[in-house]
DRENDO-1510 file (C-alpha; in Angstrom, 1 decimal, always signed):
<recs>
REC; n; res; u; v; w
REC; 1; MET; +0.1; -0.1; +0.5 .
REC; 2; SER; +1.5; +3.5; -0.9 .
REC; 3; GLN; +1.6; +5.9; +1.6 .
REC; 4; ARG; +2.9; +9.9; +0.9 .
REC; 5; ILE; +6.1; +11.2; +1.6 .
REC; 6; THR; +7.7; +14.9; +1.5 .
REC; 7; SER; +10.6; +17.0; +1.0 .
REC; 8; ILE; +11.4; +19.7; +3.1 .
REC; 9; GLU; +13.6; +21.8; +2.5 .
REC; 10; PRO; +16.4; +22.1; +4.9 .
REC; 11; ALA; +16.8; +25.9; +5.0 .
REC; 12; THR; +13.6; +26.4; +5.4 .
REC; 13; GLY; +11.1; +24.1; +6.6 .
REC; 14; ASN; +9.0; +23.9; +3.7 .
REC; 15; GLU; +7.7; +21.4; +1.4 .
REC; 16; ILE; +9.4; +21.2; -1.7 .
REC; 17; TRP; +7.8; +18.3; -3.5 .
REC; 18; SER; +5.6; +15.6; -1.9 .
REC; 19; GLY; +4.4; +12.4; -3.6 .
REC; 20; GLU; +3.6; +8.5; -3.1 .
REC; 21; THR; +5.7; +5.7; -2.8 .
REC; 22; GLY; +6.4; +3.1; -5.1 .
REC; 23; ASP; +5.9; -0.6; -5.7 .
REC; 24; ALA; +9.4; -2.1; -6.3 .
REC; 25; VAL; +7.9; -5.3; -8.0 .
REC; 26; ALA; +6.1; -3.7; -10.8 .
REC; 27; GLU; +9.2; -1.4; -11.1 .
REC; 28; VAL; +11.4; -4.3; -11.5 .
REC; 29; ALA; +8.8; -5.5; -13.9 .
REC; 30; ALA; +9.0; -2.9; -16.6 .
REC; 31; ALA; +12.5; -2.6; -15.8 .
REC; 32; ARG; +12.6; -6.8; -16.8 .
REC; 33; ALA; +10.6; -6.7; -19.8 .
REC; 34; ALA; +12.4; -3.5; -21.5 .
REC; 35; PHE; +16.1; -4.8; -20.9 .
REC; 36; PRO; +16.2; -7.4; -24.0 .
REC; 37; GLY; +15.6; -4.4; -26.7 .
REC; 38; TRP; +18.2; -2.2; -24.7 .
REC; 39; ALA; +20.8; -4.5; -24.6 .
REC; 40; ALA; +20.5; -5.5; -27.7 .
REC; 41; ARG; +21.0; -1.8; -29.1 .
REC; 42; SER; +24.8; -1.2; -30.2 .
REC; 43; THR; +26.8; +0.2; -28.0 .
REC; 44; ALA; +27.2; +3.0; -30.3 .
REC; 45; TYR; +23.5; +3.4; -29.8 .
REC; 46; ARG; +23.7; +3.7; -26.3 .
REC; 47; PHE; +26.2; +6.1; -26.3 .
REC; 48; GLU; +24.2; +8.6; -28.2 .
REC; 49; ALA; +21.0; +8.0; -26.0 .
REC; 50; LEU; +23.5; +9.1; -23.3 .
REC; 51; ARG; +24.7; +11.7; -25.0 .
REC; 52; ARG; +22.0; +13.4; -25.6 .
REC; 53; PHE; +20.9; +13.2; -21.8 .
REC; 54; ALA; +24.2; +14.9; -21.2 .
REC; 55; ASN; +23.0; +17.8; -23.5 .
REC; 56; VAL; +19.2; +17.7; -21.3 .
REC; 57; VAL; +20.9; +18.4; -18.3 .
REC; 58; ARG; +23.6; +21.2; -19.9 .
REC; 59; LYS; +20.6; +23.2; -20.9 .
REC; 60; LYS; +18.3; +22.6; -17.3 .
REC; 61; ASP; +22.1; +23.2; -15.0 .
REC; 62; LYS; +20.9; +25.9; -13.4 .
REC; 63; GLU; +17.3; +24.5; -12.6 .
REC; 64; PHE; +18.8; +21.5; -11.6 .
REC; 65; ALA; +21.7; +22.9; -8.8 .
REC; 66; THR; +18.5; +25.3; -7.8 .
REC; 67; LEU; +16.3; +22.7; -6.9 .
REC; 68; ILE; +19.6; +20.9; -5.6 .
REC; 69; ALA; +20.5; +23.3; -3.7 .
REC; 70; ARG; +16.8; +23.9; -2.0 .
REC; 71; GLU; +16.5; +20.2; -1.3 .
REC; 72; THR; +20.2; +19.3; +0.3 .
REC; 73; GLY; +20.6; +22.5; +1.8 .
REC; 74; LYS; +24.3; +22.6; -0.1 .
REC; 75; PRO; +25.6; +25.9; -1.4 .
REC; 76; PHE; +24.1; +27.0; -5.1 .
REC; 77; TRP; +27.8; +27.5; -6.1 .
REC; 78; GLU; +28.7; +23.5; -5.1 .
REC; 79; THR; +25.0; +22.2; -6.2 .
REC; 80; GLN; +26.4; +23.6; -9.9 .
REC; 81; THR; +30.3; +21.7; -9.7 .
REC; 82; GLU; +27.5; +18.7; -9.2 .
REC; 83; VAL; +25.0; +19.1; -12.3 .
REC; 84; ALA; +28.6; +19.6; -14.1 .
REC; 85; ALA; +30.0; +15.9; -12.3 .
REC; 86; VAL; +26.7; +14.7; -13.4 .
REC; 87; ILE; +27.0; +15.9; -17.4 .
REC; 88; ASN; +30.9; +14.9; -17.5 .
REC; 89; LYS; +30.1; +11.9; -16.2 .
REC; 90; VAL; +29.3; +10.2; -19.5 .
REC; 91; ASP; +32.3; +11.1; -21.6 .
REC; 92; ILE; +33.8; +9.9; -18.5 .
REC; 93; SER; +31.8; +6.3; -18.5 .
REC; 94; ILE; +31.9; +6.1; -22.5 .
REC; 95; ASP; +35.9; +5.8; -22.0 .
REC; 96; ALA; +35.7; +4.0; -19.3 .
REC; 97; TYR; +33.6; +1.5; -20.8 .
REC; 98; ALA; +36.0; +0.8; -23.9 .
REC; 99; GLU; +38.9; +0.5; -21.7 .
REC; 100; ARG; +37.7; -1.4; -19.1 .
REC; 101; THR; +35.4; -3.7; -21.1 .
REC; 102; PRO; +37.1; -4.1; -24.4 .
REC; 103; LYS; +36.1; -6.6; -26.8 .
REC; 104; HIS; +39.7; -8.9; -27.4 .
REC; 105; SER; +40.9; -11.7; -29.7 .
REC; 106; ILE; +43.8; -13.8; -29.4 .
REC; 107; GLU; +45.0; -16.4; -33.1 .
REC; 108; ALA; +45.5; -19.5; -31.2 .
REC; 109; ALA; +46.9; -23.4; -32.7 .
REC; 110; MET; +45.1; -24.4; -35.9 .
REC; 111; GLY; +43.2; -21.1; -36.3 .
REC; 112; ASN; +41.3; -21.0; -33.7 .
REC; 113; LYS; +40.8; -18.1; -31.6 .
REC; 114; VAL; +40.1; -16.5; -27.8 .
REC; 115; THR; +37.6; -14.2; -27.6 .
REC; 116; VAL; +36.7; -12.0; -24.5 .
REC; 117; ARG; +33.4; -9.8; -24.7 .
REC; 118; HIS; +31.6; -8.2; -22.1 .
REC; 119; LYS; +27.8; -8.8; -21.3 .
REC; 120; PRO; +25.2; -6.5; -19.4 .
REC; 121; HIS; +24.0; -7.9; -16.1 .
REC; 122; GLY; +20.9; -7.3; -16.7 .
REC; 123; VAL; +18.4; -5.4; -14.0 .
REC; 124; LEU; +20.3; -3.6; -11.8 .
REC; 125; ALA; +18.4; -1.8; -8.5 .
REC; 126; VAL; +20.1; +1.6; -7.3 .
REC; 127; LEU; +20.1; +3.3; -3.8 .
REC; 128; GLY; +21.0; +6.6; -3.7 .
REC; 129; PRO; +22.3; +8.6; -0.9 .
REC; 130; TYR; +21.4; +12.7; +0.1 .
REC; 131; ASN; +24.1; +13.9; +0.3 .
REC; 132; PHE; +25.2; +14.3; -3.5 .
REC; 133; PRO; +21.4; +13.0; -4.5 .
REC; 134; ALA; +22.3; +13.5; -8.2 .
REC; 135; HIS; +25.6; +13.0; -9.2 .
REC; 136; LEU; +26.1; +9.5; -6.9 .
REC; 137; PRO; +23.4; +7.7; -8.1 .
REC; 138; ASN; +24.1; +9.1; -11.7 .
REC; 139; GLY; +27.3; +7.3; -11.3 .
REC; 140; HIS; +26.2; +4.2; -11.2 .
REC; 141; ILE; +23.2; +4.4; -13.6 .
REC; 142; VAL; +25.2; +5.9; -16.2 .
REC; 143; PRO; +27.8; +2.9; -17.1 .
REC; 144; ALA; +24.9; +0.8; -16.1 .
REC; 145; LEU; +23.1; +1.7; -18.7 .
REC; 146; ILE; +26.1; +1.9; -21.2 .
REC; 147; ALA; +26.7; -1.7; -20.8 .
REC; 148; GLY; +23.0; -2.6; -21.6 .
REC; 149; ASN; +21.4; -3.2; -18.2 .
REC; 150; ALA; +17.9; -2.1; -17.1 .
REC; 151; VAL; +18.2; -0.3; -14.2 .
REC; 152; VAL; +15.2; +0.7; -11.3 .
REC; 153; PHE; +16.5; +3.7; -9.1 .
REC; 154; LYS; +15.1; +4.9; -5.8 .
REC; 155; PRO; +16.3; +8.0; -4.5 .
REC; 156; SER; +17.1; +8.8; -0.9 .
REC; 157; GLU; +13.5; +9.6; +0.9 .
REC; 158; LYS; +15.2; +12.6; +2.2 .
REC; 159; THR; +16.2; +13.9; -2.1 .
REC; 160; PRO; +12.8; +12.4; -3.6 .
REC; 161; ALA; +12.5; +15.9; -5.9 .
REC; 162; THR; +16.1; +15.6; -7.0 .
REC; 163; GLY; +15.3; +12.3; -8.2 .
REC; 164; GLU; +12.7; +12.7; -10.2 .
REC; 165; PHE; +14.1; +16.0; -11.7 .
REC; 166; LEU; +17.0; +13.3; -13.0 .
REC; 167; VAL; +14.9; +10.5; -14.5 .
REC; 168; GLN; +13.0; +13.0; -15.9 .
REC; 169; CYS; +16.0; +14.3; -17.6 .
REC; 170; TYR; +16.8; +10.3; -18.8 .
REC; 171; ARG; +12.8; +10.5; -20.4 .
REC; 172; ASP; +13.4; +13.6; -22.2 .
REC; 173; ALA; +17.0; +12.4; -23.8 .
REC; 174; GLY; +14.6; +9.5; -24.9 .
REC; 175; VAL; +16.2; +6.8; -23.1 .
REC; 176; PRO; +13.1; +4.3; -23.0 .
REC; 177; GLU; +11.3; +4.8; -20.3 .
REC; 178; GLY; +11.9; +0.9; -19.1 .
REC; 179; VAL; +15.2; +0.8; -19.1 .
REC; 180; ILE; +15.2; +3.5; -16.2 .
REC; 181; ARG; +12.4; +3.2; -13.8 .
REC; 182; LEU; +12.3; +5.3; -10.3 .
REC; 183; LEU; +11.0; +4.1; -7.3 .
REC; 184; GLN; +10.4; +6.8; -4.9 .
REC; 185; GLY; +9.8; +5.7; -1.1 .
REC; 186; GLY; +11.8; +5.3; +2.2 .
REC; 187; PRO; +14.0; +2.0; +3.7 .
REC; 188; ASP; +10.5; -0.1; +3.3 .
REC; 189; GLU; +10.8; +0.1; +0.2 .
REC; 190; GLY; +14.1; -0.2; -0.8 .
REC; 191; ARG; +14.6; -2.9; +1.6 .
REC; 192; ALA; +11.9; -4.2; -0.8 .
REC; 193; LEU; +13.8; -3.6; -4.2 .
REC; 194; ALA; +17.0; -5.2; -2.7 .
REC; 195; GLY; +15.0; -8.5; -2.2 .
REC; 196; GLN; +13.2; -8.4; -5.4 .
REC; 197; PRO; +14.1; -12.4; -7.1 .
REC; 198; ASP; +14.3; -11.1; -11.0 .
REC; 199; ILE; +16.8; -7.9; -10.3 .
REC; 200; ASP; +20.7; -9.1; -11.3 .
REC; 201; GLY; +22.3; -6.9; -8.8 .
REC; 202; LEU; +22.5; -3.9; -6.1 .
REC; 203; LEU; +24.5; -0.8; -7.0 .
REC; 204; PHE; +24.6; +0.6; -3.3 .
REC; 205; THR; +26.1; +4.6; -1.7 .
REC; 206; GLY; +25.6; +4.8; +1.5 .
REC; 207; SER; +26.4; +4.2; +5.5 .
REC; 208; ALA; +28.3; +1.1; +6.1 .
REC; 209; ARG; +25.5; +0.2; +8.4 .
REC; 210; ALA; +23.5; -0.3; +5.8 .
REC; 211; GLY; +25.8; -1.5; +3.5 .
REC; 212; GLN; +26.8; -4.3; +6.1 .
REC; 213; ALA; +23.1; -5.0; +6.0 .
REC; 214; LEU; +22.4; -5.3; +2.3 .
REC; 215; HIS; +25.8; -7.8; +2.8 .
REC; 216; LYS; +24.3; -10.4; +4.7 .
REC; 217; GLN; +21.2; -10.2; +2.5 .
REC; 218; PHE; +23.0; -11.0; -0.9 .
REC; 219; ALA; +24.6; -13.7; +1.6 .
REC; 220; ASP; +22.4; -16.2; -0.4 .
REC; 221; THR; +22.9; -14.9; -3.5 .
REC; 222; PRO; +26.5; -14.9; -5.0 .
REC; 223; GLN; +24.8; -14.7; -8.3 .
REC; 224; LYS; +23.5; -11.4; -8.1 .
REC; 225; ILE; +26.4; -8.3; -8.3 .
REC; 226; LEU; +26.8; -6.4; -5.1 .
REC; 227; ALA; +28.3; -3.1; -5.8 .
REC; 228; LEU; +28.6; -1.2; -1.8 .
REC; 229; GLU; +30.6; +2.2; -2.2 .
REC; 230; LEU; +30.3; +3.4; +1.7 .
REC; 231; GLY; +31.6; +6.1; +4.3 .
REC; 232; GLY; +34.7; +6.3; +5.8 .
REC; 233; ASN; +36.3; +7.5; +9.4 .
REC; 234; ASN; +39.2; +9.2; +7.1 .
REC; 235; PRO; +42.4; +10.4; +8.7 .
REC; 236; LEU; +44.0; +13.2; +7.4 .
REC; 237; VAL; +48.0; +13.4; +8.9 .
REC; 238; VAL; +50.2; +16.8; +9.0 .
REC; 239; TRP; +53.5; +16.7; +9.3 .
REC; 240; ASN; +56.2; +19.2; +9.3 .
REC; 241; ALA; +54.2; +21.6; +7.2 .
REC; 242; LYS; +56.4; +24.8; +6.0 .
REC; 243; ASP; +53.3; +26.1; +5.1 .
REC; 244; VAL; +50.6; +26.4; +7.5 .
REC; 245; GLU; +48.3; +28.5; +6.5 .
REC; 246; GLY; +48.2; +26.1; +3.3 .
REC; 247; ALA; +48.0; +23.2; +5.9 .
REC; 248; ALA; +45.2; +24.8; +7.9 .
REC; 249; THR; +43.0; +26.0; +4.2 .
REC; 250; ILE; +43.2; +21.8; +3.3 .
REC; 251; ALA; +42.6; +20.7; +6.7 .
REC; 252; VAL; +39.3; +22.8; +6.9 .
REC; 253; GLN; +38.6; +21.7; +3.3 .
REC; 254; SER; +38.7; +18.3; +4.1 .
REC; 255; ALA; +36.8; +18.3; +7.0 .
REC; 256; TYR; +34.3; +20.9; +6.6 .
REC; 257; LEU; +33.1; +21.0; +2.9 .
REC; 258; SER; +29.2; +19.8; +2.1 .
REC; 259; ALA; +29.3; +20.4; +6.3 .
REC; 260; GLY; +31.2; +17.5; +6.3 .
REC; 261; GLN; +28.1; +15.3; +4.7 .
REC; 262; ARG; +30.5; +13.8; +2.1 .
REC; 263; CYS; +32.0; +10.1; +2.5 .
REC; 264; THR; +35.7; +11.5; +1.9 .
REC; 265; CYS; +35.8; +14.0; +4.3 .
REC; 266; ALA; +38.2; +14.3; +7.5 .
REC; 267; ARG; +37.4; +12.9; +10.7 .
REC; 268; ARG; +40.4; +13.0; +12.1 .
REC; 269; LEU; +43.3; +15.2; +12.2 .
REC; 270; ILE; +46.6; +13.7; +13.1 .
REC; 271; VAL; +49.3; +15.7; +14.2 .
REC; 272; GLU; +52.9; +15.9; +16.1 .
REC; 273; ASP; +52.3; +16.2; +19.9 .
REC; 274; GLY; +53.9; +19.6; +21.2 .
REC; 275; LYS; +54.0; +21.1; +17.8 .
REC; 276; GLU; +50.3; +21.3; +16.6 .
REC; 277; GLY; +49.6; +25.0; +17.8 .
REC; 278; PRO; +50.6; +27.0; +15.2 .
REC; 279; LEU; +48.5; +24.8; +12.7 .
REC; 280; LEU; +45.4; +24.6; +15.2 .
REC; 281; ASP; +45.3; +28.0; +15.8 .
REC; 282; ALA; +45.6; +28.7; +12.4 .
REC; 283; ILE; +42.3; +26.3; +11.4 .
REC; 284; ALA; +40.1; +28.1; +15.1 .
REC; 285; LYS; +40.6; +31.3; +13.0 .
REC; 286; MET; +39.6; +30.1; +9.7 .
REC; 287; ILE; +36.8; +28.1; +11.2 .
REC; 288; ASP; +36.0; +31.8; +12.7 .
REC; 289; ARG; +35.5; +33.1; +9.4 .
REC; 290; ILE; +33.4; +30.5; +7.6 .
REC; 291; ILE; +30.2; +31.7; +6.6 .
REC; 292; VAL; +27.0; +29.7; +7.6 .
REC; 293; ASP; +23.5; +29.6; +5.4 .
REC; 294; ASP; +21.6; +29.4; +3.1 .
REC; 295; PRO; +22.6; +28.4; -0.5 .
REC; 296; PHE; +21.7; +31.5; -2.1 .
REC; 297; ALA; +22.5; +33.6; +0.5 .
REC; 298; ASN; +25.0; +36.5; -0.3 .
REC; 299; PRO; +27.9; +36.3; -0.2 .
REC; 300; GLN; +28.0; +32.7; -0.5 .
REC; 301; PRO; +28.4; +30.6; +2.3 .
REC; 302; PHE; +31.0; +27.9; +2.7 .
REC; 303; MET; +28.4; +25.7; +4.6 .
REC; 304; GLY; +25.0; +25.5; +4.5 .
REC; 305; PRO; +22.3; +23.7; +6.7 .
REC; 306; VAL; +23.0; +19.6; +7.3 .
REC; 307; ILE; +19.6; +17.5; +5.6 .
REC; 308; ASP; +17.6; +18.2; +8.5 .
REC; 309; ASN; +17.0; +18.6; +12.4 .
REC; 310; ALA; +16.9; +14.8; +13.1 .
REC; 311; THR; +20.6; +14.4; +11.4 .
REC; 312; ALA; +21.8; +17.8; +13.3 .
REC; 313; GLN; +20.5; +16.2; +16.9 .
REC; 314; HIS; +22.1; +13.1; +16.1 .
REC; 315; LEU; +25.3; +14.7; +15.5 .
REC; 316; GLN; +24.7; +17.0; +18.1 .
REC; 317; GLU; +24.3; +13.9; +20.7 .
REC; 318; GLN; +27.7; +12.3; +19.1 .
REC; 319; TRP; +29.4; +15.8; +19.8 .
REC; 320; MET; +28.1; +15.3; +23.1 .
REC; 321; GLY; +29.8; +11.7; +23.5 .
REC; 322; LEU; +33.4; +12.8; +22.6 .
REC; 323; MET; +33.1; +15.4; +25.4 .
REC; 324; MET; +31.8; +13.1; +27.9 .
REC; 325; LYS; +34.6; +10.9; +27.1 .
REC; 326; GLY; +37.4; +13.1; +27.9 .
REC; 327; GLY; +37.5; +15.4; +24.3 .
REC; 328; LYS; +38.2; +18.9; +25.1 .
REC; 329; PRO; +36.6; +21.5; +22.6 .
REC; 330; ILE; +39.0; +24.3; +20.6 .
REC; 331; ARG; +35.8; +25.1; +18.7 .
REC; 332; ARG; +32.5; +24.0; +19.6 .
REC; 333; LEU; +29.3; +22.2; +17.6 .
REC; 334; ASP; +26.8; +25.0; +18.2 .
REC; 335; ARG; +23.4; +25.1; +16.3 .
REC; 336; PRO; +22.5; +29.0; +15.7 .
REC; 337; HIS; +18.7; +28.4; +15.2 .
REC; 338; GLU; +16.6; +25.5; +17.4 .
REC; 339; ASP; +14.2; +25.2; +14.3 .
REC; 340; ARG; +16.7; +24.7; +11.7 .
REC; 341; PRO; +19.7; +22.1; +11.2 .
REC; 342; TYR; +22.5; +24.9; +10.5 .
REC; 343; LEU; +25.5; +23.8; +13.1 .
REC; 344; THR; +29.2; +25.3; +13.1 .
REC; 345; PRO; +32.3; +23.8; +12.0 .
REC; 346; ALA; +33.2; +21.8; +15.3 .
REC; 347; LEU; +37.3; +21.1; +16.4 .
REC; 348; ILE; +37.9; +19.0; +18.9 .
REC; 349; ASP; +41.1; +17.6; +20.9 .
REC; 350; VAL; +40.3; +13.5; +21.7 .
REC; 351; THR; +43.9; +12.7; +22.4 .
REC; 352; ASP; +43.4; +11.8; +26.1 .
REC; 353; ALA; +39.2; +10.8; +25.5 .
REC; 354; ARG; +38.4; +7.7; +26.6 .
REC; 355; ASP; +36.7; +4.9; +24.1 .
REC; 356; VAL; +36.6; +7.4; +21.3 .
REC; 357; PRO; +34.0; +5.1; +19.5 .
REC; 358; ASP; +35.4; +4.0; +15.3 .
REC; 359; GLU; +32.5; +5.6; +13.9 .
REC; 360; GLU; +32.0; +8.2; +10.6 .
REC; 361; ILE; +30.3; +11.1; +12.2 .
REC; 362; PHE; +28.6; +12.4; +8.9 .
REC; 363; GLY; +28.6; +16.2; +9.7 .
REC; 364; PRO; +31.1; +18.9; +10.5 .
REC; 365; VAL; +33.3; +17.7; +13.3 .
REC; 366; LEU; +36.9; +17.1; +12.9 .
REC; 367; GLN; +38.9; +15.5; +15.7 .
REC; 368; VAL; +42.5; +16.1; +16.6 .
REC; 369; ILE; +44.9; +13.1; +17.7 .
REC; 370; ARG; +48.5; +14.4; +18.9 .
REC; 371; VAL; +51.2; +11.4; +18.2 .
REC; 372; LYS; +55.0; +11.4; +19.4 .
REC; 373; ASP; +56.0; +10.4; +15.7 .
REC; 374; PHE; +55.7; +9.9; +11.8 .
REC; 375; GLY; +54.9; +5.8; +12.9 .
REC; 376; ALA; +52.8; +6.6; +15.4 .
REC; 377; ALA; +50.9; +8.9; +13.2 .
REC; 378; ILE; +50.6; +5.8; +10.7 .
REC; 379; ALA; +49.4; +3.7; +13.1 .
REC; 380; ALA; +46.5; +5.9; +14.0 .
REC; 381; ALA; +45.9; +6.8; +10.7 .
REC; 382; ASN; +45.0; +2.6; +10.9 .
REC; 383; ALA; +43.5; +2.9; +13.9 .
REC; 384; THR; +39.9; +2.5; +12.2 .
REC; 385; ARG; +37.6; -0.4; +10.7 .
REC; 386; PHE; +37.0; +1.8; +7.7 .
REC; 387; GLY; +39.6; +2.5; +5.1 .
REC; 388; LEU; +38.0; +5.3; +2.3 .
REC; 389; ALA; +40.6; +8.3; +2.1 .
REC; 390; ALA; +43.7; +9.6; +3.8 .
REC; 391; SER; +45.5; +12.3; +3.1 .
REC; 392; LEU; +49.3; +13.8; +4.1 .
REC; 393; ILE; +50.1; +17.1; +4.3 .
REC; 394; GLY; +54.0; +18.2; +4.7 .
REC; 395; GLY; +56.0; +15.4; +5.0 .
REC; 396; THR; +59.0; +14.4; +2.6 .
REC; 397; GLN; +58.2; +11.9; -0.5 .
REC; 398; GLU; +59.9; +9.3; +2.0 .
REC; 399; GLN; +57.4; +9.7; +4.2 .
REC; 400; PHE; +55.0; +9.5; +1.6 .
REC; 401; GLU; +55.8; +6.7; +0.2 .
REC; 402; GLN; +55.9; +5.1; +3.9 .
REC; 403; PHE; +52.3; +6.7; +4.5 .
REC; 404; TRP; +51.5; +4.8; +0.8 .
REC; 405; SER; +52.8; +1.7; +1.6 .
REC; 406; HIS; +51.2; +1.3; +5.1 .
REC; 407; THR; +47.9; +3.0; +5.1 .
REC; 408; ARG; +45.0; +1.0; +4.2 .
REC; 409; ALA; +42.9; +3.1; +2.2 .
REC; 410; GLY; +41.6; +2.9; -1.6 .
REC; 411; VAL; +42.4; +7.1; -1.7 .
REC; 412; ILE; +45.7; +7.9; -0.4 .
REC; 413; ASN; +46.6; +11.7; -1.1 .
REC; 414; TRP; +49.6; +14.3; -0.5 .
REC; 415; ASN; +49.3; +17.9; +0.2 .
REC; 416; LYS; +45.3; +17.2; -0.9 .
REC; 417; PRO; +42.5; +17.0; +0.8 .
REC; 418; THR; +41.0; +13.7; +1.9 .
REC; 419; ASN; +37.9; +14.9; -0.5 .
REC; 420; GLY; +37.8; +15.5; -4.2 .
REC; 421; ALA; +38.1; +12.1; -5.8 .
REC; 422; PRO; +38.6; +12.4; -9.4 .
REC; 423; SER; +35.7; +10.7; -11.8 .
REC; 424; ASN; +38.3; +9.5; -14.0 .
REC; 425; ALA; +40.4; +7.2; -11.8 .
REC; 426; PRO; +38.9; +4.7; -10.0 .
REC; 427; PHE; +37.0; +5.0; -6.5 .
REC; 428; GLY; +36.3; +2.7; -3.3 .
REC; 429; GLY; +37.6; +1.7; +0.0 .
REC; 430; VAL; +38.6; -1.1; +2.1 .
REC; 431; GLY; +37.3; -2.6; +5.5 .
REC; 432; LEU; +33.9; -0.9; +5.9 .
REC; 433; SER; +34.5; +1.4; +3.4 .
REC; 434; GLY; +33.4; -1.5; +0.3 .
REC; 435; ASN; +33.4; -4.6; -1.2 .
REC; 436; HIS; +36.1; -4.5; -3.3 .
REC; 437; ARG; +33.8; -3.0; -6.1 .
REC; 438; PRO; +35.7; +0.5; -6.8 .
REC; 439; SER; +33.2; +3.0; -8.5 .
REC; 440; ALA; +33.9; +6.0; -10.8 .
REC; 441; PHE; +35.9; +4.8; -13.8 .
REC; 442; TYR; +36.2; +1.4; -12.7 .
REC; 443; ALA; +32.0; +1.3; -12.6 .
REC; 444; ALA; +32.3; -0.5; -16.1 .
REC; 445; ASP; +34.1; -3.3; -14.2 .
REC; 446; TYR; +30.3; -3.9; -12.2 .
REC; 447; CYS; +28.1; -2.9; -14.7 .
REC; 448; ALA; +29.1; -6.4; -17.6 .
REC; 449; TYR; +30.8; -9.1; -17.2 .
REC; 450; PRO; +33.4; -10.9; -18.9 .
REC; 451; VAL; +32.6; -14.3; -21.5 .
REC; 452; THR; +35.4; -15.8; -22.7 .
REC; 453; SER; +34.9; -18.1; -26.4 .
REC; 454; VAL; +37.3; -20.8; -27.9 .
REC; 455; THR; +35.9; -20.5; -31.9 .
REC; 456; GLY; +37.3; -22.4; -34.5 .
REC; 457; ASP; +36.7; -22.1; -38.8 .
REC; 458; ARG; +35.4; -25.3; -38.5 .
REC; 459; VAL; +34.7; -28.3; -37.2 .
REC; 460; ARG; +37.7; -30.0; -35.4 .
REC; 461; GLY; +37.5; -32.6; -33.0 .
REC; 462; SER; +40.4; -34.8; -31.5 .
REC; 463; ILE; +40.8; -37.5; -28.5 .
REC; 464; ALA; +44.3; -38.1; -28.2 .
REC; 465; GLN; +44.1; -40.5; -25.0 .
REC; 466; GLY; +41.7; -43.4; -23.3 .
REC; 467; LEU; +40.2; -44.7; -26.6 .
REC; 468; ARG; +41.1; -48.3; -27.6 .
REC; 469; ASP; +42.5; -48.4; -31.1 .
REC; 470; PRO; +39.3; -49.4; -33.1 .
REC; 471; ASN; +41.9; -51.7; -35.3 .
REC; 472; MET; +42.3; -54.1; -32.4 .
REC; 473; VAL; +40.4; -56.8; -32.9 .
REC; 474; GLU; +38.9; -58.5; -29.1 .
REC; 475; GLY; +39.3; -61.8; -28.6 .
</recs>
């Protein structure tokens, strides 16, 4: 039975979208019916259809960015970059498909050939997050469609309007309606979609907890592809940085971009004990300059609100938990408007805190950890079940190589923020951050499977051993 869901604008509390929850069974059936025709099309045909989609988004870029800003609370300048990423994903995915899934033919003996080609899985479910409600699900949808799959997309229940707009862009581009289906709803609809026997796989971006639940749910269906892009408790190590102001700027970018609502945001700042003073002072001064305001304010803010009041309340509880365990605030997590989910950037020293939980605090909170030497810094960086992003600021080339070799993460940077991963490279993590199915440029790998064929120019059979000589007479 369908229910009504609404989307609330975080900055104002106004309703911006309302609609009915969908039917997972019906949406999967529609995609299943459309799949054979789409898969039978040439790759050139599918490439062209996706390029038309990019052109549709390009023509609607301001409208799209405005909607994302309203629905997520992210600054307008930032949602414009998200829409640009949606557009750019098409050409990047076409290049990735050509590079990652090409046809290979090898000449073998006696006129035989060994050929490797790729096939689509069939119907793939895509579950999208709220922090990048267009770019991140689109990062699954585009390569899936290019490979010949049909897709059932369920946006986050917190960003249904953006999901609807994205799918309508595919419709306007002439992509067949059955090939990209929209399922609106909440956790119940997500579970129903994941549990449909007629899907051939699920592509998910979201929390580690939800990813673990999906991994368990799919344990009895190894025939279905499962790609998990999860969160991180990401370390940022600053070590003997000569440019303190530059290091502070990178720390602020890493921790507070998108109000800390990026899976690659830095959660832990690891510094050398006794030398951290100038860096923390510079970070604190920059925090004091950060504008936190509505998405369309003038001047443009660096941060908008987090996604909703429940999230803001949860983050405040996590912050209080750090203080109760002995964390020492340097800049507090304040909530300027009690009825709106605005939060100020927070900085807290947890070096001497007890039993700090290894969890992703998905908001503008950066925890400081002081260590005695570089080896201890690497150990602290690895003191997590996650393994998504890590960055070293400062240090030497030799130290970066040591950091790269011994740090467990799928993205390891030097003198760059932890966030802002390039789309023309693989993106994924280890540990609780994923299941070894990196996305971005490598998404082509999980959207199609390889098929090996050995072919001959004529029928030729031979059994060399194990048969009786036909000329021998039995007596």
